[in-house]
Structure formats: structure tokens, C-alpha cells
TORPA-4810 file (N, C-alpha, C, O; in nm, 3 decimals):
<nodes>
NODE_1_7.872_13.731_13.239_7.834_13.592_13.168_7.739_13.618_13.060_7.631_13.677_13.075_M
NODE_2_7.780_13.576_12.963_7.700_13.595_12.828_7.587_13.500_12.845_7.584_13.403_12.921_K
NODE_3_7.472_13.553_12.743_7.358_13.476_12.766_7.355_13.352_12.681_7.257_13.278_12.691_L
NODE_4_7.449_13.323_12.601_7.505_13.186_12.544_7.572_13.084_12.659_7.544_12.964_12.666_R
NODE_5_7.642_13.138_12.727_7.690_13.085_12.857_7.599_13.014_12.946_7.594_12.896_12.978_S
NODE_6_7.520_13.127_12.982_7.397_13.097_13.056_7.321_12.967_13.019_7.303_12.869_13.092_V
NODE_7_7.285_12.985_12.905_7.195_12.893_12.849_7.264_12.745_12.845_7.208_12.646_12.892_I
NODE_8_7.377_12.742_12.788_7.449_12.624_12.802_7.452_12.571_12.930_7.418_12.457_12.960_L
NODE_9_7.500_12.666_13.015_7.506_12.603_13.164_7.387_12.535_13.205_7.388_12.421_13.251_L
NODE_10_7.262_12.621_13.184_7.160_12.534_13.216_7.116_12.404_13.144_7.060_12.308_13.196_L
NODE_11_7.151_12.418_13.018_7.145_12.299_12.942_7.201_12.158_13.042_7.129_12.065_13.078_I
NODE_12_7.317_12.171_13.065_7.419_12.096_13.118_7.377_12.067_13.244_7.397_11.954_13.287_V
NODE_13_7.322_12.151_13.311_7.258_12.127_13.455_7.128_12.032_13.452_7.098_11.939_13.527_L
NODE_14_7.054_12.094_13.327_6.943_11.975_13.312_6.965_11.843_13.293_6.910_11.749_13.350_A
NODE_15_7.061_11.842_13.201_7.107_11.693_13.154_7.155_11.625_13.318_7.090_11.532_13.367_I
NODE_16_7.259_11.677_13.378_7.299_11.624_13.515_7.198_11.605_13.598_7.201_11.500_13.660_A
NODE_17_7.087_11.693_13.621_6.976_11.656_13.707_6.900_11.542_13.658_6.880_11.454_13.742_V
NODE_18_6.850_11.522_13.534_6.782_11.440_13.477_6.858_11.269_13.495_6.792_11.167_13.514_L
NODE_19_6.988_11.274_13.485_7.055_11.182_13.463_7.063_11.145_13.629_7.039_11.025_13.646_A
NODE_20_7.085_11.204_13.731_7.085_11.201_13.867_6.941_11.115_13.894_6.928_10.996_13.925_A
NODE_21_6.842_11.215_13.870_6.705_11.154_13.904_6.660_11.024_13.840_6.581_10.947_13.896_L
NODE_22_6.716_11.000_13.713_6.659_10.875_13.637_6.802_10.793_13.625_6.839_10.741_13.520_N
NODE_23_6.875_10.790_13.743_7.000_10.680_13.703_6.950_10.543_13.702_7.003_10.465_13.623_W
NODE_24_6.845_10.498_13.788_6.811_10.353_13.772_6.745_10.332_13.642_6.760_10.219_13.595_T
NODE_25_6.672_10.424_13.568_6.637_10.378_13.441_6.740_10.382_13.352_6.734_10.302_13.259_A
NODE_26_6.858_10.476_13.360_6.966_10.478_13.264_7.053_10.358_13.283_7.120_10.334_13.183_L
NODE_27_7.072_10.271_13.387_7.153_10.178_13.422_7.079_10.039_13.376_7.136_9.931_13.393_S
NODE_28_6.984_10.047_13.332_6.894_9.936_13.288_6.972_9.862_13.167_6.982_9.924_13.062_V
NODE_29_7.033_9.720_13.180_7.075_9.677_13.048_6.992_9.618_12.969_6.901_9.542_13.002_V
NODE_30_7.034_9.667_12.823_6.951_9.587_12.707_7.052_9.575_12.631_7.169_9.614_12.634_A
NODE_31_6.972_9.500_12.543_7.069_9.448_12.418_7.078_9.570_12.322_6.977_9.634_12.293_P
NODE_32_7.217_9.605_12.267_7.256_9.726_12.218_7.336_9.680_12.088_7.444_9.621_12.099_V
NODE_33_7.282_9.707_11.973_7.334_9.671_11.834_7.442_9.760_11.836_7.424_9.875_11.877_S
NODE_34_7.599_9.706_11.779_7.677_9.797_11.739_7.724_9.773_11.578_7.836_9.794_11.531_L
NODE_35_7.617_9.729_11.515_7.640_9.721_11.386_7.672_9.585_11.351_7.596_9.522_11.277_G
NODE_36_7.814_9.516_11.412_7.864_9.380_11.385_7.811_9.297_11.502_7.817_9.174_11.492_L
NODE_37_7.769_9.344_11.592_7.760_9.274_11.715_7.654_9.327_11.801_7.639_9.449_11.802_A
NODE_38_7.574_9.248_11.877_7.503_9.289_11.963_7.556_9.250_12.126_7.613_9.147_12.164_V
NODE_39_7.522_9.352_12.191_7.619_9.375_12.336_7.467_9.384_12.424_7.358_9.428_12.387_V
NODE_40_7.507_9.328_12.547_7.395_9.385_12.632_7.467_9.467_12.734_7.549_9.424_12.815_D
NODE_41_7.422_9.600_12.721_7.484_9.728_12.781_7.364_9.800_12.843_7.251_9.774_12.805_L
NODE_42_7.387_9.888_12.937_7.323_9.994_13.003_7.293_10.084_12.889_7.382_10.169_12.877_P
NODE_43_7.187_10.096_12.791_7.159_10.205_12.695_7.184_10.381_12.732_7.237_10.471_12.666_L
NODE_44_7.136_10.379_12.831_7.124_10.521_12.884_7.261_10.566_12.949_7.300_10.682_12.940_G
NODE_45_7.325_10.476_13.011_7.460_10.513_13.019_7.565_10.510_12.907_7.667_10.578_12.921_I
NODE_46_7.550_10.444_12.810_7.619_10.443_12.706_7.580_10.596_12.635_7.672_10.674_12.611_V
NODE_47_7.464_10.625_12.609_7.419_10.754_12.551_7.473_10.908_12.617_7.506_11.011_12.558_M
NODE_48_7.465_10.876_12.769_7.498_10.957_12.844_7.654_10.974_12.826_7.694_11.089_12.845_L
NODE_49_7.739_10.891_12.796_7.877_10.881_12.800_7.916_10.941_12.664_8.017_11.009_12.647_T
NODE_50_7.826_10.910_12.565_7.871_10.963_12.431_7.844_11.119_12.452_7.923_11.206_12.414_L
NODE_51_7.720_11.143_12.519_7.696_11.305_12.503_7.809_11.369_12.607_7.835_11.486_12.578_T
NODE_52_7.864_11.331_12.694_7.964_11.383_12.756_8.104_11.377_12.683_8.177_11.476_12.691_V
NODE_53_8.140_11.276_12.620_8.243_11.279_12.510_8.217_11.381_12.407_8.314_11.440_12.359_L
NODE_54_8.116_11.404_12.372_8.089_11.511_12.271_8.083_11.653_12.312_8.108_11.746_12.235_L
NODE_55_8.043_11.669_12.457_8.055_11.800_12.517_8.195_11.835_12.554_8.231_11.951_12.573_G
NODE_56_8.286_11.713_12.564_8.435_11.748_12.602_8.490_11.783_12.443_8.547_11.890_12.421_V
NODE_57_8.472_11.704_12.358_8.498_11.743_12.224_8.477_11.894_12.177_8.568_11.970_12.141_F
NODE_58_8.358_11.920_12.183_8.336_12.053_12.184_8.393_12.158_12.229_8.430_12.254_12.163_F
NODE_59_8.406_12.137_12.382_8.484_12.211_12.458_8.635_12.242_12.434_8.684_12.354_12.452_L
NODE_60_8.697_12.145_12.398_8.828_12.152_12.332_8.833_12.205_12.200_8.930_12.276_12.173_A
NODE_61_8.746_12.184_12.112_8.749_12.255_11.987_8.747_12.393_12.011_8.843_12.463_11.975_Y
NODE_62_8.632_12.449_12.076_8.631_12.609_12.130_8.736_12.642_12.185_8.782_12.750_12.149_V
NODE_63_8.807_12.570_12.284_8.909_12.616_12.340_9.034_12.650_12.236_9.092_12.758_12.232_L
NODE_64_9.066_12.522_12.144_9.142_12.555_12.046_9.138_12.662_11.974_9.239_12.730_11.956_S
NODE_65_8.996_12.697_11.913_8.966_12.814_11.848_9.019_12.936_11.934_9.106_13.017_11.902_L
NODE_66_8.964_12.931_12.021_8.997_13.066_12.118_9.160_13.083_12.141_9.216_13.193_12.147_Q
NODE_67_9.222_12.964_12.153_9.370_13.013_12.141_9.423_13.044_12.026_9.525_13.112_12.021_A
NODE_68_9.373_13.005_11.933_9.418_13.034_11.786_9.378_13.193_11.760_9.460_13.266_11.704_Q
NODE_69_9.296_13.224_11.787_9.203_13.350_11.797_9.332_13.453_11.879_9.377_13.554_11.826_V
NODE_70_9.368_13.412_11.992_9.458_13.483_12.057_9.590_13.497_12.028_9.659_13.594_12.061_L
NODE_71_9.634_13.375_11.949_9.758_13.391_11.872_9.779_13.459_11.770_9.888_13.511_11.743_V
NODE_72_9.638_13.471_11.677_9.639_13.566_11.565_9.645_13.665_11.611_9.717_13.736_11.541_D
NODE_73_9.605_13.722_11.704_9.536_13.852_11.761_9.677_13.902_11.805_9.711_14.020_11.793_T
NODE_74_9.748_13.816_11.851_9.884_13.860_11.904_9.963_13.894_11.811_10.021_14.001_11.825_R
NODE_75_9.985_13.819_11.698_10.071_13.814_11.593_10.003_13.956_11.487_10.080_14.027_11.423_R
NODE_76_9.877_13.975_11.486_9.840_14.100_11.427_9.859_14.226_11.479_9.865_14.330_11.414_W
NODE_77_9.872_14.209_11.635_9.907_14.315_11.707_10.065_14.364_11.693_10.111_14.478_11.694_A
NODE_78_10.126_14.243_11.680_10.325_14.277_11.657_10.316_14.343_11.528_10.370_14.452_11.509_K
NODE_79_10.240_14.272_11.422_10.238_14.328_11.287_10.197_14.486_11.265_10.251_14.570_11.194_D
NODE_80_10.089_14.496_11.346_10.041_14.655_11.352_10.142_14.725_11.422_10.170_14.831_11.366_L
NODE_81_10.215_14.698_11.540_10.295_14.783_11.606_10.424_14.819_11.520_10.472_14.932_11.519_Q
NODE_82_10.479_14.700_11.440_10.570_14.697_11.352_10.559_14.820_11.239_10.640_14.908_11.207_S
NODE_83_10.422_14.788_11.192_10.363_14.897_11.074_10.377_15.037_11.155_10.464_15.123_11.136_Q
NODE_84_10.296_15.040_11.228_10.296_15.183_11.308_10.426_15.253_11.339_10.441_15.375_11.336_R
NODE_85_10.550_15.134_11.381_10.653_15.195_11.387_10.734_15.242_11.250_10.796_15.347_11.235_E
NODE_86_10.715_15.135_11.154_10.752_15.210_11.018_10.682_15.357_10.975_10.732_15.462_10.935_L
NODE_87_10.568_15.325_10.998_10.497_15.480_10.974_10.546_15.591_11.047_10.558_15.696_10.983_A
NODE_88_10.579_15.590_11.172_10.644_15.667_11.248_10.771_15.724_11.205_10.797_15.844_11.213_D
NODE_89_10.857_15.625_11.153_10.979_15.668_11.125_10.979_15.732_10.990_11.064_15.817_10.961_R
NODE_90_10.872_15.688_10.892_10.844_15.752_10.770_10.782_15.905_10.797_10.829_16.005_10.743_A
NODE_91_10.680_15.907_10.879_10.655_16.055_10.928_10.782_16.151_10.974_10.806_16.267_10.940_E
NODE_92_10.838_16.082_11.043_10.970_16.145_11.117_11.071_16.193_10.999_11.099_16.312_10.990_A
NODE_93_11.120_16.108_10.917_11.183_16.132_10.810_11.137_16.220_10.716_11.221_16.292_10.662_S
NODE_94_11.007_16.230_10.682_10.932_16.362_10.625_10.935_16.495_10.672_10.946_16.598_10.604_R
NODE_95_10.924_16.481_10.814_10.944_16.596_10.899_11.073_16.665_10.894_11.090_16.787_10.887_L
NODE_96_11.160_16.576_10.898_11.330_16.596_10.907_11.325_16.661_10.769_11.330_16.784_10.774_T
NODE_97_11.318_16.612_10.655_11.311_16.655_10.515_11.266_16.799_10.498_11.333_16.895_10.461_E
NODE_98_11.125_16.795_10.538_11.074_16.938_10.558_11.146_17.045_10.612_11.164_17.153_10.556_L
NODE_99_11.195_17.005_10.743_11.272_17.080_10.815_11.387_17.143_10.753_11.408_17.264_10.766_R
NODE_100_11.472_17.057_10.677_11.561_17.064_10.622_11.552_17.175_10.475_11.633_17.254_10.427_L
NODE_101_11.448_17.145_10.445_11.386_17.213_10.316_11.378_17.350_10.356_11.440_17.444_10.305_A
NODE_102_11.282_17.355_10.469_11.282_17.505_10.524_11.384_17.554_10.565_11.416_17.656_10.504_L
NODE_103_11.465_17.517_10.660_11.609_17.573_10.677_11.686_17.594_10.564_11.776_17.678_10.569_E
NODE_104_11.663_17.526_10.456_11.748_17.591_10.324_11.678_17.691_10.265_11.747_17.785_10.227_S
NODE_105_11.553_17.699_10.245_11.477_17.803_10.220_11.483_17.946_10.273_11.485_18.053_10.212_R
NODE_106_11.484_17.914_10.419_11.535_18.008_10.496_11.668_18.097_10.501_11.678_18.216_10.532_L
NODE_107_11.771_18.004_10.461_11.912_18.042_10.440_11.899_18.140_10.318_11.913_18.262_10.322_Q
NODE_108_11.868_18.055_10.202_11.840_18.112_10.077_11.763_18.273_10.082_11.788_18.363_10.002_D
NODE_109_11.685_18.279_10.172_11.594_18.382_10.173_11.679_18.500_10.221_11.670_18.616_10.178_E
NODE_110_11.767_18.453_10.320_11.869_18.553_10.415_11.950_18.602_10.337_11.976_18.720_10.359_A
NODE_111_12.025_18.533_10.215_12.117_18.514_10.158_12.076_18.618_10.041_12.158_18.701_10.001_T
NODE_112_11.925_18.609_9.980_11.895_18.702_9.895_11.877_18.845_9.993_11.943_18.938_9.946_V
NODE_113_11.820_18.872_10.089_11.803_18.973_10.164_11.909_19.043_10.193_11.921_19.164_10.171_A
NODE_114_12.024_18.941_10.265_12.153_19.050_10.269_12.221_19.084_10.122_12.303_19.176_10.124_L
NODE_115_12.202_19.033_10.020_12.261_19.050_9.914_12.188_19.178_9.866_12.254_19.275_9.830_Q
NODE_116_12.021_19.179_9.864_11.966_19.294_9.858_11.973_19.414_9.928_11.923_19.520_9.889_G
NODE_117_12.045_19.396_10.048_12.078_19.496_10.169_12.199_19.561_10.113_12.210_19.683_10.104_R
NODE_118_12.293_19.472_10.074_12.434_19.512_10.043_12.416_19.596_9.889_12.489_19.692_9.864_D
NODE_119_12.334_19.558_9.811_12.293_19.640_9.683_12.234_19.795_9.716_12.277_19.899_9.666_A
NODE_120_12.137_19.784_9.802_12.081_19.904_9.865_12.203_19.995_9.906_12.237_20.105_9.864_L
NODE_121_12.257_19.912_10.001_12.370_20.018_10.065_12.454_20.087_9.959_12.488_20.205_9.968_T
NODE_122_12.489_19.995_9.845_12.597_20.024_9.768_12.537_20.156_9.678_12.603_20.256_9.649_A
NODE_123_12.400_20.132_9.643_12.353_20.249_9.583_12.331_20.341_9.643_12.343_20.450_9.587_R
NODE_124_12.295_20.336_9.760_12.287_20.464_9.847_12.422_20.534_9.871_12.422_20.657_9.875_I
NODE_125_12.529_20.470_9.885_12.659_20.513_9.882_12.677_20.586_9.755_12.728_20.698_9.761_D
NODE_126_12.638_20.532_9.629_12.655_20.591_9.518_12.600_20.734_9.502_12.650_20.838_9.461_L
NODE_127_12.452_20.696_9.560_12.387_20.838_9.529_12.413_20.941_9.627_12.369_21.053_9.604_L
NODE_128_12.491_20.915_9.755_12.530_20.979_9.825_12.668_21.065_9.784_12.687_21.181_9.819_E
NODE_129_12.757_20.988_9.705_12.868_21.037_9.652_12.855_21.150_9.542_12.918_21.254_9.525_S
NODE_130_12.733_21.079_9.460_12.680_21.195_9.353_12.638_21.310_9.403_12.672_21.416_9.351_R
NODE_131_12.542_21.307_9.532_12.489_21.400_9.558_12.613_21.522_9.597_12.613_21.641_9.565_L
NODE_132_12.716_21.444_9.678_12.796_21.519_9.742_12.890_21.609_9.628_12.932_21.723_9.651_A
NODE_133_12.916_21.520_9.478_12.989_21.583_9.399_12.871_21.704_9.319_12.912_21.792_9.243_A
NODE_134_12.760_21.690_9.346_12.656_21.760_9.264_12.665_21.892_9.354_12.675_22.003_9.302_R
NODE_135_12.662_21.873_9.492_12.676_21.989_9.581_12.806_22.058_9.543_12.807_22.174_9.503_L
NODE_136_12.902_21.994_9.555_13.028_22.065_9.527_13.033_22.108_9.429_13.112_22.202_9.428_E
NODE_137_12.979_22.085_9.314_12.959_22.125_9.168_12.879_22.289_9.170_12.905_22.394_9.113_Q
NODE_138_12.777_22.248_9.260_12.690_22.366_9.275_12.736_22.487_9.344_12.704_22.603_9.318_S
NODE_139_12.821_22.442_9.445_12.895_22.527_9.533_13.017_22.609_9.420_13.036_22.730_9.404_D
NODE_140_13.064_22.527_9.373_13.156_22.600_9.299_13.113_22.694_9.196_13.171_22.797_9.161_N
NODE_141_12.976_22.634_9.142_12.930_22.714_9.036_12.856_22.842_9.069_12.841_22.935_8.990_T
NODE_142_12.807_22.837_9.207_12.770_22.970_9.275_12.872_23.052_9.317_12.855_23.174_9.323_T
NODE_143_12.999_22.990_9.352_13.110_23.108_9.371_13.154_23.168_9.254_13.192_23.285_9.250_A
NODE_144_13.150_23.070_9.132_13.216_23.134_9.015_13.105_23.256_8.985_13.158_23.366_8.964_A
NODE_145_12.971_23.254_8.980_12.874_23.343_8.957_12.915_23.447_9.063_12.954_23.551_9.010_Y
NODE_146_12.917_23.449_9.209_12.944_23.574_9.295_13.060_23.593_9.246_13.068_23.715_9.262_V
NODE_147_13.161_23.560_9.194_13.299_23.591_9.159_13.298_23.714_9.036_13.360_23.818_9.016_G
NODE_148_13.194_23.639_8.971_13.183_23.734_8.818_13.092_23.826_8.872_13.104_23.927_8.802_Q
NODE_149_13.012_23.845_8.953_12.899_23.960_8.983_13.007_24.058_9.087_12.979_24.178_9.080_L
NODE_150_13.091_24.034_9.154_13.193_24.095_9.235_13.288_24.142_9.122_13.353_24.238_9.165_E
NODE_151_13.314_24.119_9.026_13.400_24.147_8.919_13.344_24.276_8.875_13.398_24.386_8.884_D
NODE_152_13.224_24.248_8.824_13.123_24.335_8.738_13.100_24.471_8.829_13.107_24.588_8.792_R
NODE_153_13.076_24.430_8.930_13.052_24.559_9.040_13.162_24.637_9.088_13.148_24.752_9.130_L
NODE_154_13.304_24.558_9.081_13.416_24.611_9.088_13.445_24.686_8.967_13.511_24.789_8.987_A
NODE_155_13.417_24.665_8.861_13.457_24.734_8.733_13.342_24.846_8.756_13.390_24.955_8.786_H
NODE_156_13.236_24.842_8.751_13.132_24.944_8.773_13.173_25.034_8.851_13.153_25.151_8.817_R
NODE_157_13.234_25.007_8.965_13.262_25.116_9.060_13.384_25.187_9.012_13.404_25.305_9.042_D
NODE_158_13.463_25.123_8.942_13.571_25.212_8.850_13.533_25.279_8.738_13.617_25.355_8.691_V
NODE_159_13.436_25.271_8.686_13.331_25.336_8.588_13.262_25.422_8.612_13.232_25.500_8.522_H
NODE_160_13.209_25.439_8.744_13.136_25.530_8.790_13.184_25.662_8.809_13.297_25.667_8.859_L
NODE_161_13.130_25.770_8.785_13.195_25.906_8.812_13.184_25.888_8.944_13.108_25.810_9.001_P
NODE_162_13.265_25.965_8.994_13.263_26.012_9.162_13.157_26.089_9.201_13.126_26.188_9.135_P
NODE_163_13.108_26.062_9.282_12.975_26.116_9.310_12.938_26.183_9.441_12.825_26.226_9.458_G
</nodes>
């Protein structure tokens, strides 16, 4: 229990105890002025009744305030939940867009890599064919030189005196 509630309960108990202990004094009839007329009433009981009515009024006021706070809190919680859901959907949308952008970028990179690989393979094939042609040319040149040397040696053998 809160300190305020304890203090309020002690005050109500003190009023109830004082009213019970002094009931005879509270119920003494006395002339009471109501502004337009004077009436014989027990002034203590009138004041006690007004105090009880004031307490009931304030209790009803506090309860209505608390009920309004609960209603407002519930409405704010619903609004907060809807805003949270909206933010979650927006975040999910952004994540989906990011995933799609990343997938697109990866596909672009894969396409570029494939094109690079294909270009490199074509270049290697071209270089291999050029190397093969160059080797064949070199073989032909070497064969031609060897043929010339054989011819020279063959002519030399013919021109050499027997020996």
C-alpha cells in the first residue's frame, strides 16, 4: 500500500472514531441557518454527512480519473502496437529491397566474372593457336635450315677429292 493511501485511511478512521465517541454531541439539535431560512437540525450530523458526501465525490472523481487513464493507456498501447507493426513492415520491406539489391549485384558480378572468364579463355585459346602456328613455323624454318645444310654437305662431298 502506498503511503498516501495509509495516511488517507488513518484520517478516515480518526473521523469515524471521533464521530462514534462523540455521537451524543454530534446529534444535539441546534438552529442551523441555510441562508434563506433557519432550521433546527443536529449540526454535527449535517457536517459529518457533508464530509461523507465530499469523500464519496472525491472517491468517484479519483475512480473516473483512473478509469480515463486506463482507457487512454489502452488506446496508446494499441496506437503504439500499430506503429510498431508499421515500423516492422517498413523494416521488412527495406530488408527485402536490400536483399533484392544484393542479389542483383551478385548476379551482375557473376555475369561480369563469367564474361571475364570467357574472354580470358578466348584469349588463351588465341594465344595457344598463335603459339602452335609459331612452333610449326619454327619447325618448318628449322627443317629448311637442316635441308640447306644437308644440301651443302651433299655438294661438298661431291666437290671433295676422294680421299
